[in-house]
C-alpha positions in Angstrom: -25.0 21.7 -2.7 -22.4 22.6 -5.2 -19.1 20.8 -5.1 -15.6 21.5 -6.4 -15.2 18.1 -7.9 -17.5 15.1 -8.6 -15.8 11.7 -9.0 -17.8 9.0 -10.8 -16.9 5.5 -9.6 -15.7 4.4 -6.2 -13.4 1.5 -7.0 -9.6 1.6 -6.7 -9.0 4.7 -8.9 -12.0 6.7 -7.8 -11.5 6.1 -4.1 -7.8 7.2 -4.5 -8.7 10.3 -6.5 -11.3 11.3 -3.9 -8.8 10.9 -1.1 -6.1 13.1 -2.7 -8.6 15.7 -3.7 -10.2 15.9 -0.3 -6.8 15.9 1.4 -6.0 19.0 -0.8 -9.0 20.8 0.6 -11.4 20.2 -2.3 -15.2 19.8 -1.7 -15.5 16.3 -3.2 -18.6 14.2 -4.1 -17.8 10.5 -4.9 -20.7 8.7 -6.6 -20.7 4.9 -6.8 -23.5 3.1 -8.7 -23.3 0.0 -6.5 -22.2 -0.3 -2.9 -18.6 0.6 -1.9 -16.5 -2.6 -2.1 -18.9 -4.4 -4.4 -17.9 -7.5 -6.3 -19.1 -6.7 -9.8 -16.1 -4.7 -11.0 -12.3 -4.8 -10.9 -11.3 -3.7 -7.4 -12.5 -6.4 -5.1 -10.8 -9.4 -3.7 -8.0 -10.1 -1.3 -4.9 -9.5 -3.4 -3.2 -8.0 -6.4 0.4 -8.1 -7.6 2.7 -5.2 -7.2 6.0 -5.2 -9.0 8.9 -3.3 -10.6 9.4 -6.1 -13.1 7.8 -4.6 -16.3 8.6 -4.9 -20.0 8.0 -1.2 -20.4 10.6 1.1 -18.7 8.2 3.9 -18.1 6.0 1.6 -15.9 9.1 0.8 -13.8 9.6 4.5 -13.1 5.9 4.8 -12.2 6.2 1.8 -9.9 8.9 3.6 -8.0 6.4 6.4 -7.2 3.6 4.0 -6.5 5.7 2.1 -3.9 6.4 5.4 -2.1 2.8 6.5 -2.1 1.6 3.1 -0.8 4.1 3.5 2.0 2.8 6.9 2.8 -0.8 5.6 2.8 0.1 2.8 5.1 1.6 5.3 7.5 -1.4 7.5 7.4 -4.0 4.7 7.8 -1.9 2.8 10.3 -2.3 -0.5 8.5 -0.2 -2.8 6.3 -1.5 -2.8 2.8 1.6 -4.0 0.9 3.3 -7.3 1.6 6.6 -8.0 -0.1 6.9 -11.6 -1.1 9.4 -11.4 -3.9 8.2 -12.2 -7.4 9.2 -14.5 -10.3 8.7 -14.0 -14.1 9.3 -17.2 -16.0 9.0 -18.6 -19.5 10.9 -19.8 -22.5 13.9 -17.7 -23.4 12.3 -16.6 -26.7 9.3 -15.0 -25.0 9.4 -11.3 -26.0 7.8 -9.9 -22.9 10.2 -11.9 -20.7 13.2 -10.7 -22.7 11.9 -7.1 -22.5 11.2 -7.4 -18.8 14.8 -8.6 -18.1 16.2 -5.8 -20.2 14.0 -3.2 -18.6 14.9 -4.0 -15.0 18.6 -4.1 -16.0 18.4 -0.6 -17.6 16.4 0.8 -14.7 18.9 -0.5 -12.2 16.4 -2.6 -10.4 18.1 -5.3 -8.3 17.2 -8.8 -9.6 18.5 -12.3 -10.1 18.4 -14.7 -13.1 18.1 -18.4 -12.6 18.3 -21.4 -14.8 15.5 -23.9 -14.4 17.6 -26.2 -12.2 18.6 -23.3 -9.9 15.0 -22.0 -9.7 13.6 -25.5 -8.9 15.9 -25.7 -5.9 15.2 -22.1 -4.8 11.4 -22.0 -5.4 10.3 -25.4 -4.2 6.6 -24.8 -4.8 7.2 -24.7 -8.5 8.6 -26.9 -11.3 10.3 -25.2 -14.2 11.1 -26.9 -17.6 14.7 -27.4 -18.4 14.7 -24.7 -21.1 12.9 -22.0 -19.0 14.5 -18.9 -17.7 13.4 -17.4 -14.3 13.7 -13.7 -13.2 13.4 -13.0 -9.5 12.9 -9.5 -8.0 12.7 -9.3 -4.2 10.5 -6.2 -4.0 7.5 -7.7 -5.8 4.6 -8.6 -3.6 0.9 -8.3 -3.0 -1.5 -5.5 -2.2 -4.5 -6.2 0.0 -6.9 -5.1 -2.7 -10.2 -4.5 -0.9 -8.4 -3.1 2.1 -6.6 -0.6 -0.1 -9.9 0.7 -1.5 -11.3 0.9 2.0 -8.3 2.8 3.2 -8.7 5.4 0.5 -12.4 5.7 1.2 -12.0 6.1 4.9 -9.3 8.8 4.5 -11.4 10.6 1.9 -14.3 10.7 4.3 -11.9 11.9 7.1 -10.9 14.8 4.9 -14.6 15.8 4.2 -15.4 14.0 1.0 -19.1 13.1 0.6 -19.3 9.4 -0.3 -22.6 8.3 -1.9 -23.3 4.7 -2.9 -26.1 3.1 -4.8 -26.2 6.2 -7.1 -26.1 5.4 -10.8 -25.6 8.2 -13.3 -28.4 8.9 -15.8 -26.8 11.8 -17.7 -23.8 14.1 -17.7 -24.1 17.7 -18.8 -20.9 19.7 -19.4 -21.1 23.5 -19.2 -18.5 26.1 -20.0 -17.1 26.1 -16.4 -19.1 23.4 -14.6 -20.7 20.0 -14.9 -24.1 18.6 -13.9 -24.5 14.9 -13.1 -28.1 13.7 -13.2 -29.0 10.7 -11.0 -32.3 9.0 -10.2 -32.4 10.9 -6.8 -30.9 14.3 -7.5 -28.8 16.5 -9.8 -25.3 17.4 -8.6 -23.2 20.3 -9.8 -19.5 20.8 -9.6 -16.8 22.9 -11.1 -14.9 19.8 -12.3 -15.6 16.1 -13.1 -13.4 13.0 -12.9 -14.6 9.7 -14.5 -13.2 6.6 -13.0 -15.9 4.1 -13.7 -14.0 1.0 -14.7 -15.8 -1.3 -17.2 -18.7 1.3 -17.2 -16.4 4.1 -18.3 -17.0 3.7 -22.0 -20.6 4.7 -21.7 -19.8 7.7 -19.4 -17.1 8.9 -21.7 -19.5 8.7 -24.6 -21.9 10.9 -22.5 -19.2 13.6 -22.7 -18.8 13.2 -26.4 -15.6 11.0 -26.3 -15.8 7.7 -28.1 -12.9 5.3 -27.5 -12.7 1.5 -27.6 -12.8 0.1 -24.1 -13.3 -3.6 -24.1 -14.6 -5.3 -20.9 -13.3 -8.8 -20.3 -14.9 -11.4 -18.0 -12.0 -12.9 -16.0 -12.1 -15.7 -13.5 -9.6 -16.4 -10.7 -9.3 -19.5 -8.6 -7.8 -20.2 -5.1 -6.4 -23.7 -4.5 -5.3 -25.8 -1.5 -2.2 -27.9 -2.4 -2.5 -31.6 -2.3 -0.5 -33.7 0.1 1.3 -30.6 1.4 0.4 -28.0 4.1 -1.0 -24.7 2.7 1.5 -23.0 5.1 4.3 -23.9 2.7 2.6 -21.7 0.1 2.1 -18.8 2.4 3.0 -15.2 1.5 6.1 -15.5 3.8 7.5 -18.4 1.7 6.1 -18.2 -1.8 6.6 -15.5 -4.4 4.0 -14.0 -6.7 4.5 -15.3 -10.2 3.9 -14.4 -13.9 4.3 -17.1 -16.6 5.1 -15.4 -19.9 3.6 -17.5 -22.7 2.5 -14.9 -25.1 4.3 -16.3 -28.1 2.4 -19.6 -27.7 -1.3 -18.7 -27.1 -1.3 -15.0 -26.3 -2.5 -15.5 -22.8 -0.1 -15.2 -19.9 -0.9 -16.7 -16.4 -0.3 -15.2 -13.0 -0.9 -15.9 -9.4 -0.1 -15.1 -5.7 0.6 -17.0 -2.6 -1.9 -17.7 0.1 -2.9 -14.7 2.2 -4.3 -15.6 5.7 -5.3 -19.0 4.5 -6.9 -17.9 1.2 -5.3 -20.5 -0.9 -2.9 -20.0 -3.8 -4.3 -17.7 -6.4 -4.1 -18.6 -10.1 -5.6 -17.1 -13.3 -5.2 -16.3 -16.9 -4.3 -12.8 -17.8 -7.4 -12.2 -19.8 -10.9 -13.5 -20.4 -13.9 -13.5 -22.6 -15.1 -10.3 -24.3 -18.5 -8.8 -23.4 -20.1 -5.8 -25.0 -21.1 -4.2 -21.7 -20.7 -5.2 -18.0 -24.5 -5.7 -17.8 -24.0 -8.8 -19.9 -21.5 -10.5 -17.6 -22.5 -13.8 -16.1 -21.0 -13.8 -12.6 -21.4 -17.5 -12.1 -18.0 -19.0 -12.1 -17.2 -21.6 -14.8 -16.1 -25.1 -13.9 -14.5 -25.4 -17.4 -12.3 -22.3 -16.7 -11.1 -23.9 -13.4 -10.3 -27.1 -15.3 -8.4 -25.2 -17.9 -6.4 -23.4 -15.2 -5.6 -26.7 -13.6 -4.6 -28.4 -16.9 -2.5 -25.5 -18.1 -0.6 -24.7 -14.9 -0.2 -28.1 -13.5 3.3 -28.7 -15.0 4.6 -25.8 -13.0 2.5 -25.9 -9.8 1.7 -29.6 -9.7 0.7 -29.9 -6.0 -1.4 -26.7 -6.1 -3.3 -27.7 -9.3 -4.0 -31.2 -7.9 -5.5 -29.8 -4.8 -9.0 -28.7 -3.9 -10.6 -25.5 -5.1 -11.1 -23.2 -2.1 -12.8 -20.3 -3.9 -13.4 -18.8 -7.3 -15.0 -15.6 -8.5 -15.4 -13.3 -11.5 -13.7 -9.9 -12.0 -13.5 -7.5 -14.9 -10.7 -6.1 -17.0 -11.2 -3.0 -19.1 -8.9 -3.1 -22.1 -7.6 -0.4 -24.3 -6.4 -1.5 -27.7 -2.7 -1.1 -26.7 -3.2 -2.2 -23.0 -1.9 1.2 -21.7 -4.1 3.4 -19.5 -6.1 6.5 -20.3 -5.2 9.4 -17.9 -6.0 12.7 -19.4 -8.3 15.8 -19.8 -11.3 15.8 -22.0 -10.1 17.1 -25.4 -12.6 20.0 -25.4 -13.3 20.5 -21.7 -10.3 20.9 -19.5 -12.4 20.7 -16.3 -13.3 17.1 -17.1 -10.7 14.4 -16.5 -10.7 10.7 -17.3 -9.0 7.6 -15.8 -10.0 4.5 -17.7 -8.8 1.4 -19.5 -6.6 -0.1 -16.8 -6.3 -3.3 -18.8 -5.7 -5.8 -16.0 -2.6 -4.3 -14.6 -3.7 -1.0 -13.1 -4.4 -1.8 -9.4 -0.8 -1.7 -8.3 -0.7 2.0 -9.5 -4.1 3.0 -8.2 -2.9 5.3 -5.4 -0.5 6.9 -7.9 -3.3 7.2 -10.5 -5.5 8.9 -7.9 -2.6 11.4 -7.3 -2.2 11.9 -11.1 -5.9 12.6 -11.6 -6.1 14.9 -8.6 -3.1 16.8 -10.0 -4.8 17.2 -13.4 -7.9 18.5 -11.6 -6.1 21.0 -9.3 -3.1 22.0 -11.4 -4.0 21.1 -15.0 -0.9 18.9 -15.2 1.0 16.3 -13.1 4.7 15.9 -12.5 4.4 12.1 -13.2 5.1 10.9 -16.7 1.7 10.3 -18.5 3.1 10.2 -22.0 1.8 6.6 -22.5 -1.7 7.5 -21.3 -2.8 10.4 -23.6 -6.3 10.2 -25.0 -5.1 11.7 -28.3 -3.5 8.4 -29.4 -7.0 7.0 -30.0 -8.5 10.2 -31.5 -6.5 10.4 -34.7 
């Protein structure tokens, strides 16, 4: 069978792209090399942060659109996918990303509150802030139910007629003047257009199309903790905000986390991880040393959480561009091939919007959303 569009990669971005294309009437084939919902990439797990509080104003504008599209998706699927918890950004007053975030939300007209450390310690009792810290609070921040978001996009894509095929790795991509052929171990598939949304595996697939760009996979580890000498319920999504600790000027690695979701425990992690040349090299066995480092580093600010038992830990992948902005663009020589790649550890919150952007590029050749930051040409000079 010949399709209108083939989408490679069935994680957050690919599932969303397949949904919007199928909803628009396209004959869509979505190919996933593992099983849908697998735990070897970047889209699994119970939660991801969503926020307006960004140090880059253009991301704030995109967040406005993302919030609206998540609401539309919730209405269509009939499930809650986004939970507003409020969110805090905190750090020393000299931290550039914190300064830029405060300035950006002001300029964008996003409602927010600024607290001294003493005020924040009284307001957010799960935390402890140093006397010289500044705390930004934004009430609309929250959490997305990550795996459920991917499943929602997949189910609706199937409802609209998309063909969803798992356990189907790609051996080769052949681009023709007005079509593409994707070779797999089981069959060759042909379509008028192609979308590559393969996460940490995107670098190889882009290279298959003649585009060579630096996409660095990182092995990242998250932990879930049960507070010591205090009920986990005090750290529930209804009582505790999501949080980002800006500490880039110190060791160039921020920390973040989320409250407990249905008894999951409090999530904590570094924003980053160890470099790997290719996802096939990733050791998915969690490291005790990493958990110890998370505890030691974060314990001054979440003392009871970090003193408590580890409830769960797992590995996920980032795929970093050199500037930490995304790639959302056409192939430079073949307009019927579109890429979504390099989501650099902060893309999930935008995934439904990114799916809409990519479907726009496929169907209309352009998108009304601002993709100025995401052009491939910035790496092709």
